[in-house]
C-alpha positions as CSV (number, residue, x, y, z in Angstrom):
1,M,-0.5,14.7,-4.1
2,R,2.2,17.2,-3.6
3,H,1.3,20.0,-6.0
4,R,-2.4,19.6,-6.9
5,F,-5.4,17.9,-5.6
6,P,-7.3,15.4,-7.7
7,P,-10.9,16.1,-8.8
8,I,-13.3,15.6,-5.9
9,S,-16.9,14.6,-6.8
10,P,-20.0,15.7,-4.8
11,D,-19.9,12.2,-3.3
12,G,-16.3,12.6,-2.2
13,L,-13.0,10.9,-3.3
14,W,-12.2,7.3,-3.5
15,I,-8.7,6.3,-2.3
16,F,-7.3,2.8,-3.1
17,G,-5.1,1.1,-0.6
18,Y,-3.1,-2.0,-1.4
19,G,-0.6,-2.1,1.5
20,S,-0.7,-0.5,4.9
21,L,-3.5,1.9,3.9
22,M,-5.8,-1.2,3.9
23,W,-5.4,-1.8,7.6
24,D,-4.1,1.6,8.8
25,P,-5.6,4.3,6.6
26,G,-5.1,7.0,9.2
27,F,-8.1,9.0,8.1
28,E,-11.9,9.1,8.5
29,Y,-13.9,7.6,5.7
30,V,-17.6,7.1,4.8
31,R,-17.3,3.6,3.3
32,A,-14.7,0.9,2.7
33,A,-15.0,-1.7,0.0
34,R,-13.0,-4.5,-1.6
35,A,-11.8,-3.2,-5.0
36,T,-9.8,-4.4,-8.0
37,L,-7.4,-2.1,-9.8
38,P,-6.7,-3.5,-13.4
39,G,-3.5,-2.8,-15.2
40,W,-1.3,-2.8,-12.1
41,H,0.2,-5.4,-9.7
42,R,1.5,-5.2,-6.2
43,R,5.2,-5.9,-5.5
44,M,7.3,-5.4,-2.3
45,S,9.6,-3.0,-4.1
46,M,10.0,0.1,-2.0
47,I,12.9,0.2,0.5
48,A,11.6,1.3,3.9
49,T,14.0,3.1,6.1
50,N,11.6,4.9,8.4
51,S,8.2,3.3,9.1
52,Y,8.9,-0.4,8.5
53,G,12.7,-0.2,8.3
54,R,15.6,2.0,9.2
55,P,18.9,2.6,7.5
56,S,20.6,-0.1,9.6
57,R,17.7,-2.5,9.2
58,P,15.9,-1.6,5.9
59,G,12.5,-3.2,5.3
60,L,10.2,-3.3,2.3
61,A,6.8,-1.8,1.5
62,A,4.5,-2.4,-1.4
63,G,4.4,-0.5,-4.6
64,L,2.2,-0.7,-7.7
65,H,3.8,-1.7,-11.0
66,P,2.4,-1.9,-14.6
67,R,0.5,-4.9,-15.8
68,G,-1.8,-7.4,-14.1
69,S,-4.5,-6.7,-11.6
70,V,-4.4,-6.0,-7.9
71,E,-7.0,-6.3,-5.2
72,G,-7.1,-4.0,-2.2
73,V,-9.5,-1.8,-0.3
74,A,-11.1,1.4,-1.5
75,F,-12.1,4.1,0.9
76,L,-14.7,6.8,0.1
77,V,-13.8,10.1,1.8
78,A,-16.4,12.8,2.4
79,P,-15.8,15.9,0.2
80,D,-15.3,18.2,3.2
81,K,-12.6,15.9,4.6
82,C,-10.6,15.6,1.4
83,P,-8.2,18.6,1.6
84,E,-7.1,17.7,5.1
85,I,-6.7,14.0,4.2
86,L,-4.9,14.7,1.0
87,N,-2.4,16.8,2.9
88,V,-1.8,14.0,5.4
89,L,-1.5,11.4,2.6
90,S,0.9,13.6,0.7
91,K,3.3,13.5,3.7
92,R,2.7,9.8,4.4
93,E,3.1,8.6,0.8
94,W,5.9,11.1,-0.2
95,A,8.0,8.4,-1.9
96,Y,5.2,7.4,-4.3
97,L,3.6,8.9,-7.4
98,A,-0.1,9.9,-6.8
99,V,-2.4,9.1,-9.7
100,M,-6.1,8.8,-10.4
101,A,-7.0,5.4,-11.8
102,P,-10.2,3.5,-12.8
103,M,-11.1,0.6,-10.5
104,R,-13.9,-1.8,-9.9
105,L,-15.7,-2.2,-6.5
106,A,-16.8,-5.6,-5.3
107,D,-20.4,-4.7,-6.1
108,G,-19.4,-4.3,-9.8
109,S,-19.5,-0.5,-9.9
110,S,-16.6,1.4,-11.5
111,V,-15.1,4.5,-10.0
112,R,-11.9,6.5,-10.3
113,A,-9.7,6.4,-7.2
114,L,-6.5,8.1,-6.0
115,T,-3.7,5.6,-5.6
116,Y,0.0,5.6,-5.2
117,L,2.5,4.0,-7.7
118,A,6.0,2.9,-7.0
119,S,8.2,5.7,-8.3
120,P,11.5,4.6,-9.9
121,V,13.0,8.1,-9.5
122,N,13.0,8.4,-5.7
123,G,16.0,6.2,-4.8
124,R,13.9,3.8,-2.7
125,F,12.6,1.8,-5.6
126,R,13.9,-1.7,-6.3
127,A,12.0,-3.3,-9.2
128,T,14.1,-6.4,-8.8
129,Q,16.5,-7.4,-6.0
130,P,18.5,-10.5,-5.0
131,V,16.4,-13.1,-3.2
132,G,18.6,-12.9,-0.1
133,D,18.2,-9.2,0.2
134,F,14.5,-9.4,-0.4
135,L,14.0,-12.0,2.3
136,R,16.3,-10.2,4.8
137,R,14.5,-6.9,4.3
138,L,11.1,-8.6,4.8
139,S,12.2,-10.7,7.8
140,H,14.5,-8.4,9.6
141,G,13.5,-4.8,8.6
142,V,12.1,-2.8,11.5
143,G,11.3,0.9,11.9
144,R,9.2,3.2,14.0
145,K,5.9,1.5,13.0
146,G,7.1,-2.0,13.4
147,Y,8.5,-4.9,11.4
148,A,8.3,-5.3,7.6
149,A,7.1,-8.9,8.2
150,D,4.1,-7.5,10.2
151,Y,3.4,-5.1,7.4
152,V,3.0,-8.1,5.1
153,R,0.9,-10.1,7.6
154,Q,-1.4,-7.3,8.4
155,S,-1.9,-6.4,4.7
156,A,-2.7,-10.1,4.0
157,D,-5.1,-10.1,7.0
158,A,-6.8,-7.0,5.7
159,L,-7.4,-8.6,2.3
160,T,-8.8,-11.7,4.0
161,S,-11.2,-9.6,6.1
162,H,-12.5,-8.2,2.8
163,G,-13.0,-11.7,1.2
164,V,-9.7,-12.0,-0.6
165,R,-8.2,-15.4,0.5
166,Q,-5.3,-15.7,-2.0
167,S,-2.9,-13.0,-3.1
168,D,0.8,-12.2,-3.5
169,L,0.8,-11.1,0.2
170,H,-0.8,-14.3,1.3
171,D,2.0,-16.2,-0.6
172,L,4.7,-14.3,1.3
173,V,3.3,-15.0,4.8
174,P,4.6,-18.6,5.1
175,V,7.9,-17.6,3.5
176,I,8.7,-15.1,6.2
177,A,7.0,-17.0,9.1
178,G,9.9,-19.2,10.0
179,R,12.6,-16.6,9.6
180,T,14.3,-15.1,12.7
181,R,13.7,-11.5,13.5
182,F,16.0,-9.4,15.7
183,R,14.6,-7.2,18.4
184,R,14.8,-3.5,18.2
């Protein structure tokens, strides 16, 4: 969050990941659990020109959009670690809108978690895009952290490791599997 921190309970703060945070959180956590966020769905709608793309080879990253339901991974962060982690996430997720949202953990319990929504005002948001552009960005986008296609594969693998065997990300893996990627 750029301007204010979310409320932190005595147990800590839950953070919901639905893309690279699922497999590369970049922070220390107490617990990770499969979670479902109702009212939102994941879409590869954020143009990546740094981490999984660059201006000459833009990629895509996931964003949350209204309606539906999305599965991901929730991380519980210890209270004393929250200020440091929130500062790191603020820099990492700068193109997104940070919000607190209710979610359901795999054990059935409900918690509020910090998550990041696709922000239509930042210039990187593409709610819809021509199929050719979409596939090119996913298949050929590459940046300092790697290929956009690997972002999709690793995100799908993270879901699988938490018991989710079918998702929008799983559906994209075979679509991009046969497409040619250029080397850096």
